[in-house]
N, C-alpha and C positions, 0 to 999 in steps of 0.2 A: 469442505473444511468448516464444520459446524462446531460451535461451542455449546455444550449442554448448559441450560440455565442453572446457575448455582456453581458452576465450575469456573475457576479463574483462568484467565488467558495468560499463558506463559510467553516468555520472550521468543521461544522457538515457534510457537503458534503465530505470534504477531509477525515474525519474520516470514513465515510461510504465506500468510495472507498478503503481505507486501510483495513478496517475490511473485506470487500468482498474479497480482495486479500489474506488476511490471511486465510479465510475460504477455498478459492480455494487451497492454499498450503496444508492445513490440509487434503485434500482429496487425495493427492498424496504422498505416503510414501517416495519416493526418494527425492522429492522437499522439503518436510518438514524437512527431515534429512539434506539436504544441508543448509536450512535456519537456523536450529538450530546450525550447525557448524559455519555458517557465523556470527550468533549473539552471540555465546558463551554461550547459555543457554541450559538447559536440558528440555526434554518434560514436566516434572512436574512443570516447572517454567513459562510456557507460560501464564497462566491466571494471575499470579501476575505481570509478566513483561508487559502484555498488559495494565496495569493501569499506568505504568511509562511514564513520558513525553519522547517523542522521540521514543518510541517503534514502533508505527504505521508508523512514518517516516522511521524507519529502515526497515520495511516490504517493503515499496515502493522503498527504495534504493536497496534492494535485487532484486526486479523485474527489476529495471533500469540497474542493472549490467548484466542481462541476456536477450538479445534482443528476442530470440525465446520464452522464458517464458513470457516476457512482452507482446509480440504481441498476444500470445495465450490467456492471461488473457483479454486483451483489446477486442479481438474478442468475447470471451465467455461472456463478460460483456457489450458489445456494447458501449464502451467508446473509445475516441481517446487516443493514447499514450501520447499526450501532456497533457492530464488531469492527468496522473500519476505524471509528473514533477510538475504541478501546485499544486496538492495535497501534494506532498512532500515538496514543498516550504512553503505552508500554515502550515503544521504540524511541520516543522522544525523551526518555530518561525518567519516566514516571516509575512507579513501583514495579518490581519485576513481575508481580502477578496483579491482575486487575479484573474485577468482576464485571 
């Protein structure tokens, strides 16, 4: 999920980045446990919480609070770390498109 320099990041692209980040977390029991503690939700609440405004932004905030986790995700997903911040901005109620 790469964004070409000069092309703005859409809400859909930001949601895709955050969803991919959540899927990567779900594959690591230790990290998903940390995320659940960070977010204050239980494992049985993830699906319903994912439909709430701000949840996907919270997933990206979790990554941004842990540089090694952030860099590993970016490497695995072939995206720049700055794209996480841009996606967080878009999902957090910033402009619909962000460069």
